[in-house]
VEXDREN-2710 file (C-alpha; in Angstrom, 1 decimal):
% VEXDREN-2710
k/r/px/py/pz
1/MET/-3.4/17.5/4.5
2/ASN/0.2/18.3/4.6
3/ALA/2.6/21.4/5.1
4/GLY/7.1/21.7/4.5
5/HIS/9.4/24.3/4.5
6/ASP/12.8/24.9/3.3
7/GLY/15.9/24.9/5.5
8/PRO/17.7/28.0/6.8
9/ASP/19.2/29.8/4.0
10/ARG/23.0/30.3/4.2
11/THR/24.7/34.1/4.3
12/SER/27.3/35.7/2.7
13/ARG/28.4/39.5/3.6
14/ILE/29.6/41.7/1.2
15/LYS/30.6/44.8/3.0
16/ARG/29.7/48.7/1.4
17/ALA/31.8/51.6/2.4
18/PRO/30.0/54.3/3.8
19/HIS/30.7/56.8/1.1
20/GLN/29.1/54.4/-1.3
21/ARG/26.6/56.4/-3.7
22/PRO/23.3/54.4/-5.3
23/THR/25.4/53.8/-8.2
24/ASP/27.7/51.8/-6.4
25/LEU/24.5/49.3/-5.2
26/ALA/26.7/46.4/-2.9
27/HIS/24.2/44.4/-0.5
28/PRO/24.7/41.6/1.0
29/VAL/22.8/38.3/-0.4
30/GLN/21.2/35.8/0.9
31/ALA/22.7/32.2/-0.6
32/GLY/19.9/30.1/-0.1
33/ARG/18.9/27.0/-2.4
34/ALA/17.1/27.6/-5.9
35/GLY/13.2/27.9/-5.9
36/SER/10.9/25.9/-8.1
37/ASP/11.3/28.3/-10.7
38/ASP/14.5/27.5/-11.0
39/ALA/13.9/23.7/-12.8
40/LEU/12.5/26.0/-15.6
41/CYS/15.6/27.6/-16.4
42/ASP/16.8/25.3/-18.7
43/THR/13.8/23.7/-19.8
44/ARG/13.2/23.7/-23.6
45/ALA/10.0/23.7/-25.1
46/VAL/9.9/20.7/-27.5
47/SER/7.6/21.4/-30.5
48/SER/7.0/20.1/-33.8
49/PRO/7.4/23.1/-36.6
50/ASN/4.3/21.5/-37.7
51/ARG/2.0/21.9/-34.6
52/GLY/-0.8/24.0/-34.6
53/ARG/-1.2/23.8/-38.3
54/SER/-3.3/20.8/-38.2
55/THR/-5.9/20.3/-40.5
56/GLU/-7.5/17.2/-39.5
57/PRO/-11.5/18.0/-37.8
58/PRO/-11.8/17.9/-34.4
59/ILE/-12.6/14.6/-32.7
60/GLU/-16.1/15.4/-32.0
61/GLN/-16.9/15.4/-35.5
62/VAL/-15.3/12.4/-36.6
63/ILE/-17.0/10.6/-34.1
64/ALA/-20.3/12.1/-35.1
65/ARG/-19.8/11.0/-38.8
66/LEU/-19.3/7.3/-37.4
67/ASP/-22.2/4.8/-37.6
68/LYS/-23.8/2.6/-34.5
69/ALA/-21.5/-0.4/-35.9
70/GLN/-18.1/1.5/-35.9
71/LEU/-18.9/3.5/-32.6
72/VAL/-19.6/-0.3/-31.2
73/GLU/-16.1/-1.6/-32.6
74/VAL/-14.0/1.6/-30.9
75/ILE/-15.4/1.1/-27.4
76/ARG/-15.3/-2.7/-27.5
77/THR/-11.5/-2.5/-28.5
78/ALA/-11.3/0.0/-25.6
79/THR/-12.8/-1.6/-23.3
80/GLU/-10.8/-4.8/-23.8
81/ARG/-7.4/-2.4/-23.8
82/HIS/-8.7/-0.3/-20.9
83/SER/-10.0/-1.9/-17.6
84/ASP/-11.4/1.8/-16.7
85/VAL/-13.2/2.2/-20.0
86/GLU/-15.1/-1.1/-19.2
87/ARG/-16.1/0.3/-16.0
88/VAL/-17.1/3.4/-17.2
89/VAL/-19.5/1.3/-20.1
90/ARG/-20.8/-0.8/-17.3
91/LEU/-21.5/1.9/-14.9
92/LEU/-23.3/3.9/-18.0
93/ALA/-25.7/0.7/-18.7
94/ALA/-26.1/0.2/-15.2
95/ARG/-27.5/4.0/-14.8
96/ALA/-29.6/3.7/-17.8
97/ASP/-31.3/0.5/-16.5
98/GLY/-31.7/2.5/-13.1
99/ASP/-30.0/-0.9/-11.2
100/LEU/-27.4/0.2/-8.0
101/ALA/-25.7/-3.2/-8.1
102/ALA/-23.1/-2.4/-10.9
103/LEU/-22.5/1.0/-9.1
104/HIS/-22.5/-0.9/-5.5
105/ALA/-19.8/-3.7/-7.0
106/ALA/-17.5/-1.0/-8.4
107/VAL/-17.7/1.2/-4.5
108/ASP/-16.4/-2.1/-3.2
109/GLN/-13.9/-2.9/-5.4
110/GLY/-12.6/0.7/-6.4
111/LEU/-12.8/2.3/-3.0
112/ARG/-11.5/-0.4/-0.8
113/THR/-8.1/-2.0/-0.4
114/ARG/-6.4/-4.1/2.2
115/ARG/-2.6/-3.0/2.1
116/PHE/-0.6/0.0/2.8
117/LEU/-0.2/2.7/0.1
118/ASP/2.5/4.9/-0.1
119/TYR/2.9/8.1/-1.2
120/ARG/3.2/7.0/-5.3
121/GLU/0.6/4.7/-4.6
122/SER/-1.9/6.5/-3.2
123/MET/-1.9/9.6/-5.7
124/ALA/-2.4/6.4/-8.2
125/TRP/-5.5/4.9/-6.0
126/ALA/-6.6/8.6/-5.8
127/ASP/-6.6/8.9/-9.3
128/ALA/-8.2/5.1/-10.1
129/ALA/-10.8/6.3/-7.7
130/ARG/-12.2/9.2/-9.2
131/PRO/-14.5/7.8/-12.1
132/VAL/-16.3/5.6/-9.5
133/VAL/-16.7/9.2/-7.3
134/ALA/-18.0/11.1/-10.4
135/GLU/-20.6/8.2/-11.4
136/LEU/-21.9/8.6/-8.2
137/ASP/-22.1/12.1/-8.8
138/LYS/-23.9/11.8/-11.6
139/VAL/-26.8/9.3/-9.9
140/ALA/-27.3/12.0/-7.5
141/VAL/-28.2/14.3/-10.2
142/ASP/-30.3/12.2/-12.1
143/VAL/-31.5/9.9/-9.7
144/PRO/-31.6/10.4/-6.1
145/SER/-32.4/7.6/-3.7
146/ARG/-32.5/6.3/0.0
147/GLU/-30.5/3.4/-1.4
148/LEU/-28.1/5.7/-3.4
149/VAL/-27.4/8.1/0.1
150/GLU/-27.0/4.6/1.8
151/LEU/-24.3/3.1/-0.9
152/VAL/-22.1/7.0/-0.8
153/GLN/-21.9/6.2/3.0
154/ARG/-20.7/2.6/2.6
155/ALA/-17.9/4.8/-0.3
156/ILE/-17.2/7.2/2.3
157/GLY/-16.8/4.6/4.7
158/HIS/-14.4/2.8/2.3
159/VAL/-11.8/5.8/1.5
160/VAL/-11.6/7.0/5.2
161/LYS/-10.5/3.3/5.8
162/VAL/-8.0/3.6/3.0
163/ILE/-6.6/6.9/4.3
164/MET/-5.7/5.7/7.8
165/HIS/-3.5/2.9/5.8
166/ALA/-2.0/5.0/3.2
167/ASP/0.7/7.9/2.9
168/ASP/-1.4/10.6/1.9
169/SER/0.6/13.8/2.2
170/SER/-0.7/14.8/-1.1
171/GLY/-3.9/14.8/0.0
172/LEU/-5.6/13.2/-2.6
173/ILE/-7.2/10.3/-1.3
174/GLY/-8.6/13.2/1.1
175/ASP/-9.7/15.1/-1.8
176/VAL/-11.7/11.7/-2.7
177/ALA/-13.4/11.7/0.9
178/LEU/-14.5/15.4/0.8
179/GLU/-16.1/15.2/-2.7
180/LEU/-18.0/12.2/-1.7
181/LEU/-19.1/14.2/1.1
182/ARG/-20.5/16.6/-1.1
183/VAL/-21.9/14.0/-3.4
184/HIS/-23.5/12.5/0.0
185/ALA/-24.9/16.3/0.4
186/LYS/-25.9/16.7/-2.6
187/ALA/-28.2/13.7/-2.7
188/CYS/-29.8/14.2/0.5
189/ASP/-31.0/17.4/-0.8
190/ALA/-33.2/15.7/-2.8
191/GLY/-35.2/14.6/0.4
192/VAL/-34.6/11.1/0.2
193/ALA/-32.7/10.1/3.0
194/ASP/-34.5/9.1/6.1
195/PRO/-34.1/12.0/8.6
196/VAL/-33.1/9.8/12.1
197/LYS/-30.7/6.9/10.0
198/LEU/-29.2/10.4/9.0
199/ALA/-29.1/11.7/11.5
200/ARG/-27.5/8.5/13.6
201/TRP/-24.8/8.3/10.4
202/MET/-23.6/11.8/10.8
203/ILE/-22.8/11.1/14.9
204/ARG/-21.3/8.0/14.1
205/PHE/-19.6/9.0/11.3
206/ARG/-18.0/12.1/13.5
207/PHE/-18.1/10.6/16.5
208/GLU/-16.8/7.2/16.4
209/ASP/-15.2/6.2/12.6
210/GLN/-13.0/9.3/12.3
211/ASP/-11.9/13.0/13.5
212/PHE/-10.6/14.8/10.6
213/PHE/-13.8/15.5/8.3
214/GLU/-17.0/17.5/9.2
215/VAL/-20.5/17.0/8.6
216/ASP/-22.2/20.2/9.5
217/PRO/-26.2/19.8/10.6
218/VAL/-26.3/23.4/8.7
219/ARG/-25.7/21.9/5.7
220/TYR/-28.1/19.1/6.0
221/SER/-30.9/20.7/7.7
222/ASP/-33.4/20.5/5.3
223/ALA/-32.5/16.8/4.9
224/LEU/-32.5/16.4/8.5
225/GLY/-36.3/18.1/8.7
226/GLU/-37.2/18.6/12.5
227/ARG/-37.0/14.6/13.1
228/GLY/-33.4/14.4/12.2
229/LEU/-33.0/17.2/13.9
230/ARG/-34.3/16.1/17.3
231/ALA/-32.5/12.6/17.3
232/TYR/-29.1/14.5/15.9
233/ARG/-29.7/16.4/19.3
234/GLN/-30.2/14.0/21.6
235/ALA/-27.3/11.9/20.2
236/VAL/-24.9/15.0/20.8
237/ALA/-26.4/15.6/24.7
238/GLU/-25.5/11.5/25.3
239/SER/-22.6/11.2/23.4
240/ALA/-19.8/9.5/25.9
241/SER/-17.3/12.6/24.8
242/PRO/-19.4/15.7/25.6
243/ARG/-16.1/17.8/25.6
244/SER/-14.4/16.5/22.6
245/PHE/-14.0/19.1/19.6
246/ALA/-16.7/16.7/17.6
247/ALA/-19.1/17.6/20.6
248/ARG/-17.9/21.5/20.5
249/TYR/-18.5/21.7/17.1
250/ALA/-21.8/20.4/16.7
251/HIS/-23.1/22.9/19.5
252/GLU/-21.5/25.5/17.7
253/ARG/-23.5/24.5/14.3
254/LEU/-27.1/23.8/16.2
255/ALA/-26.3/27.1/17.7
256/ILE/-26.0/28.5/14.2
257/LEU/-29.5/26.9/13.1
258/ASP/-31.1/28.1/16.6
259/GLY/-29.4/32.1/15.9
260/ASP/-28.6/31.9/19.2
261/ILE/-26.1/34.6/19.4
262/ASP/-25.3/34.1/23.6
263/GLU/-24.3/30.5/22.7
264/LEU/-22.4/31.5/19.7
265/VAL/-20.4/34.0/21.6
266/ARG/-20.6/31.6/24.6
267/LEU/-18.5/28.8/22.6
268/LEU/-16.9/31.1/20.1
269/GLY/-15.4/33.7/22.0
270/GLY/-14.5/31.7/24.9
271/ASP/-12.8/34.8/27.3
272/LEU/-12.8/37.1/24.0
273/SER/-8.6/37.4/24.6
274/GLY/-7.3/37.0/21.1
275/ALA/-8.4/38.2/18.3
276/HIS/-9.5/34.8/16.3
277/GLN/-11.9/35.0/19.1
278/PHE/-13.4/38.1/17.9
279/GLN/-12.6/36.5/14.7
280/ARG/-15.2/33.2/14.9
281/VAL/-17.9/35.4/17.0
282/ALA/-17.6/38.1/13.9
283/GLU/-17.9/34.9/11.3
284/ALA/-21.2/33.6/13.1
285/MET/-22.9/37.0/13.0
286/VAL/-22.0/37.3/9.1
287/GLU/-23.6/33.4/8.8
288/LEU/-26.5/34.5/10.6
289/ASP/-27.0/37.2/8.0
290/ARG/-26.3/40.0/10.8
291/PRO/-23.5/42.3/9.0
292/ASP/-24.6/45.3/12.1
293/LEU/-23.4/42.5/14.8
294/ALA/-20.5/41.0/12.6
295/LEU/-19.1/44.7/12.1
296/ASP/-19.0/45.3/15.7
297/TRP/-17.1/42.4/17.0
298/ALA/-14.8/42.7/14.2
299/THR/-14.6/46.2/15.5
300/ARG/-14.3/45.1/19.2
301/GLY/-11.4/42.8/18.4
302/ILE/-9.3/45.7/16.9
303/GLU/-9.6/47.5/19.6
304/LYS/-9.2/45.2/22.5
305/THR/-6.9/42.7/21.0
306/SER/-3.3/42.8/19.2
307/GLY/-1.2/40.3/17.5
308/TRP/-0.9/38.9/13.6
309/GLN/-4.1/37.6/13.4
310/ILE/-5.9/41.2/14.0
311/ALA/-5.2/41.1/10.4
312/ASN/-8.2/39.2/9.6
313/LEU/-10.6/41.2/11.8
314/TYR/-9.6/44.5/9.6
315/ASP/-9.8/42.3/6.3
316/LEU/-13.4/41.5/7.4
317/ALA/-14.6/45.0/8.9
318/CYS/-13.4/46.5/5.6
319/ASN/-15.3/43.7/3.1
320/LEU/-18.5/44.4/5.7
321/HIS/-18.0/48.0/4.8
322/VAL/-17.2/47.9/1.0
323/GLU/-20.4/45.9/1.1
324/ALA/-22.7/48.1/3.2
325/GLY/-22.1/50.9/0.4
326/THR/-19.0/52.7/3.1
327/PRO/-16.0/52.5/1.5
328/SER/-14.5/55.8/3.3
329/GLU/-14.9/53.8/6.1
330/ALA/-13.0/50.4/5.1
331/LEU/-10.2/53.5/4.1
332/ARG/-10.2/54.9/7.5
333/LEU/-9.5/51.0/9.0
334/ARG/-7.6/50.4/6.2
335/ARG/-5.2/53.6/7.1
336/ALA/-5.3/52.9/10.4
337/HIS/-4.0/49.1/9.9
338/HIS/-1.2/50.7/8.0
339/GLU/0.0/52.5/10.6
340/ARG/-0.5/50.2/13.2
341/THR/1.4/47.7/12.0
342/PRO/2.8/49.0/8.4
343/SER/3.9/46.2/6.0
344/GLY/4.1/45.5/2.5
345/SER/0.6/43.6/2.7
346/THR/-1.3/46.5/4.5
347/TYR/0.3/49.2/2.7
348/GLY/-0.9/47.0/-1.0
349/ALA/-4.6/46.6/0.9
350/LEU/-4.4/50.8/1.6
351/ARG/-3.9/51.4/-1.9
352/SER/-6.6/49.3/-3.0
353/ALA/-9.1/50.8/-0.5
354/ALA/-7.7/54.4/-1.6
355/GLY/-7.9/53.1/-5.4
356/ALA/-11.7/52.7/-4.6
357/CYS/-12.3/56.0/-3.1
358/ASP/-9.8/57.7/-5.9
359/ALA/-7.6/58.9/-3.0
360/TRP/-3.9/57.2/-3.4
361/HIS/-2.5/60.4/-4.4
362/LEU/-3.4/61.7/-0.5
363/GLU/-2.6/58.5/0.9
364/ARG/0.9/57.0/-0.8
365/ASP/3.5/59.8/0.8
366/ALA/2.5/58.7/4.4
367/ALA/2.0/55.1/3.3
368/ARG/5.4/54.8/2.1
369/GLN/6.6/56.7/5.0
370/ALA/5.3/54.5/7.7
371/LEU/6.3/51.3/5.9
372/GLU/10.1/52.5/5.3
373/ARG/10.4/53.4/9.0
374/ALA/9.1/49.9/9.7
375/ASP/10.6/47.9/7.2
376/ARG/12.9/49.0/4.6
377/ARG/13.4/46.0/2.6
378/ALA/9.1/45.8/2.1
379/PHE/9.4/49.4/1.3
380/VAL/11.7/48.6/-1.7
381/SER/9.5/46.1/-2.8
382/VAL/6.2/48.2/-3.2
383/LEU/8.1/51.0/-4.8
384/LEU/9.0/48.4/-7.4
385/ASP/5.4/47.0/-7.5
386/ASP/4.3/50.7/-7.7
387/GLY/6.6/51.0/-11.2
388/ASP/8.9/53.4/-9.3
389/ASP/12.4/52.0/-10.3
390/GLU/14.4/54.8/-9.3
391/LEU/13.6/55.7/-6.0
392/ALA/13.3/51.8/-5.3
393/TRP/16.9/51.6/-6.4
394/GLU/17.9/54.5/-4.0
395/ALA/16.0/53.6/-1.2
396/ALA/17.9/50.1/-1.8
397/SER/21.3/51.9/-1.1
398/ARG/20.2/53.1/2.0
399/CYS/19.5/49.7/3.5
400/GLY/21.7/47.9/5.6
401/SER/23.9/45.1/5.1
402/ASP/20.6/42.8/6.1
403/GLU/17.9/44.2/4.7
404/ILE/18.2/43.4/0.6
405/ASP/18.0/39.7/0.1
406/GLN/18.6/37.8/-3.1
407/ASP/15.9/37.6/-5.0
408/LEU/14.7/41.8/-4.1
409/LEU/18.2/42.4/-5.4
410/LEU/17.9/40.3/-8.6
411/ARG/14.3/42.2/-9.0
412/LEU/16.7/45.6/-8.8
413/ALA/18.7/44.8/-10.8
414/ASN/16.0/43.1/-13.4
415/ARG/14.4/46.5/-13.4
416/ARG/17.9/48.8/-13.8
417/GLN/19.0/46.9/-16.7
418/LEU/17.3/48.7/-19.1
419/SER/18.4/51.9/-18.1
420/HIS/21.7/51.6/-16.4
421/PRO/23.6/47.7/-17.2
422/ALA/26.4/48.3/-15.7
423/GLU/24.9/48.8/-12.2
424/ALA/23.0/46.2/-12.6
425/LEU/26.2/43.8/-13.9
426/THR/27.5/44.6/-10.5
427/VAL/24.6/43.3/-8.7
428/TYR/24.3/40.4/-11.1
429/THR/27.9/39.5/-10.2
430/ARG/27.6/39.8/-6.3
431/VAL/24.3/37.8/-6.0
432/VAL/26.4/34.4/-8.6
433/ASP/29.0/34.6/-5.8
434/ALA/27.0/34.3/-2.8
435/ILE/24.4/31.7/-4.3
436/LEU/28.0/29.6/-5.3
437/VAL/28.7/29.7/-1.5
438/GLU/25.9/26.3/-2.3
439/THR/27.4/23.5/-3.6
440/ASP/24.1/21.6/-5.5
441/ARG/23.0/21.4/-9.1
442/ARG/20.3/23.7/-8.3
443/ALA/23.1/26.5/-7.2
444/TYR/25.1/25.4/-10.4
445/ARG/21.9/26.0/-12.9
446/ARG/20.5/29.0/-10.7
447/ALA/24.0/31.0/-11.4
448/VAL/24.5/30.5/-14.9
449/GLN/21.2/31.4/-15.4
450/ILE/21.9/35.2/-13.4
451/LEU/25.0/35.0/-15.7
452/LYS/23.1/34.9/-18.6
453/GLN/21.3/38.3/-17.7
454/ALA/24.7/39.1/-16.8
455/HIS/26.2/38.8/-20.4
456/VAL/23.4/41.0/-21.5
457/ALA/24.4/43.4/-19.3
458/ALA/27.8/43.6/-20.3
459/HIS/26.7/43.8/-24.2
460/ALA/24.5/46.8/-23.1
461/ALA/26.9/48.6/-20.6
462/GLY/30.1/48.0/-23.4
463/GLU/32.0/45.8/-21.1
464/THR/32.2/42.7/-22.5
465/ASP/35.6/42.3/-21.5
466/ALA/35.0/42.6/-18.0
467/PHE/32.3/40.1/-18.1
468/ALA/34.6/37.6/-19.7
469/ALA/37.7/38.2/-17.1
470/ASN/34.8/37.6/-14.4
471/VAL/33.8/34.3/-16.0
472/ALA/37.4/33.5/-16.3
473/ARG/37.6/34.0/-12.1
474/LEU/34.7/32.0/-11.4
475/ARG/36.2/29.0/-13.9
476/GLU/39.4/29.3/-11.5
477/VAL/37.7/29.7/-8.0
478/HIS/35.3/27.0/-8.5
479/ARG/37.9/24.5/-11.0
480/ARG/37.3/21.5/-8.9
481/ARG/33.5/22.1/-9.0
482/PRO/32.9/19.9/-12.2
483/THR/29.1/20.1/-12.5
484/PHE/29.6/23.7/-12.3
485/ILE/32.1/24.0/-14.4
486/ALA/30.3/21.8/-16.8
487/THR/27.2/23.6/-16.7
488/LEU/29.1/26.8/-17.0
489/ASP/30.1/25.5/-20.3
490/LYS/27.3/24.7/-21.7
491/ALA/25.7/28.4/-21.6
492/ARG/28.4/29.2/-23.6
493/LEU/29.0/32.7/-22.8
494/THR/31.6/33.3/-24.4
495/ASP/32.1/35.9/-27.3
496/THR/34.9/34.5/-29.1
END
């Protein structure tokens, strides 16, 4: 339910002479913020010398040797110290008695709150709610009943109200609601729900209570039966907002139930001007178990539309060909897609399709040429993926000053270090300089981590003096950055 993005990276341009050879690789580097892996750079595993060597038996064996009185003592002590353990014990006892009263109380106590929950409180609330949801799930499997269905509906209503008064950026409370919806459907599968009441709840929940969770009449069709579906259709038809998303969704799903292809094309395809419209129609045909029509709509979308979403149509069509036992047709489509819009992803998909037909050796050169013309950074990256390190280094040396970013440069250097450590050392040095354009702890940690790699390369190349001189240069240039100097000192990169 949440999304985020990082800000733009700053850049530092390093010019390269026109006559420079691949062995003098020097490129501009994107000086960006450190990635999430940077937090791992300085992490050290802490373990006991005896870890993994315990001679104690598994806890299950220990429990099995306890008698009833001892187990009662353990459980009583645990319930006194932990309220969640007490709740589980009471719910287990209530389930054994077939009594929903305790579970009803747990739903009202554990799945409601009247105060606003901030980000951290939301995560804690969701974690505390899970035992109640788990118990509802177990009862839905063991002893489903009409009363349980109504109780789960009550629980869902509680959680939806909590979401509306909480910072659920993590999506964890939303996950609780989704799990409750799955429990609800599972309980209804037992045929215990009143069909008409179920239809009314589905309409009220989707049209009135909230607008971010769906209840699919296709999923509930068995539980609804003819009576319930009739009531559901009537309620949708009488909806006060017939053009709302909820009403449109309901009509689309009813068309799936009816197998009404013309209605699905009208509802899902619209004016058929975009790839996503053809995709929705094709996916509906898949759901109707009509792969022939699905392939036809996907192919028509490929021929008549453009844009990034067309990739989904190629994927859909290729998967249908593979399922139909015609991998050569999937290969043909993958080739066409790569020639049409070459990228690292289309190259990878073509390689996989060709591999399935034992034909990659026939496709590879043309695929690489198309990618190099369109995206030289992606070309270098796939060469590394293919294990062609020398070709990747040479291709990188031909790239322009803004085509190779920091991450790719490091990949190149890491591969180059084994065979040509001096060249890798040059790249490490330039990347460190670019990273230190930023003035924050993450940048410092990342720069020092790369200096450690450079230190290894310097030893392998016999250039320890040059490395030491570069570290001294960094100390002088950044002498007014005490945090960086402290991080550098901690790394102990000197050989003296």
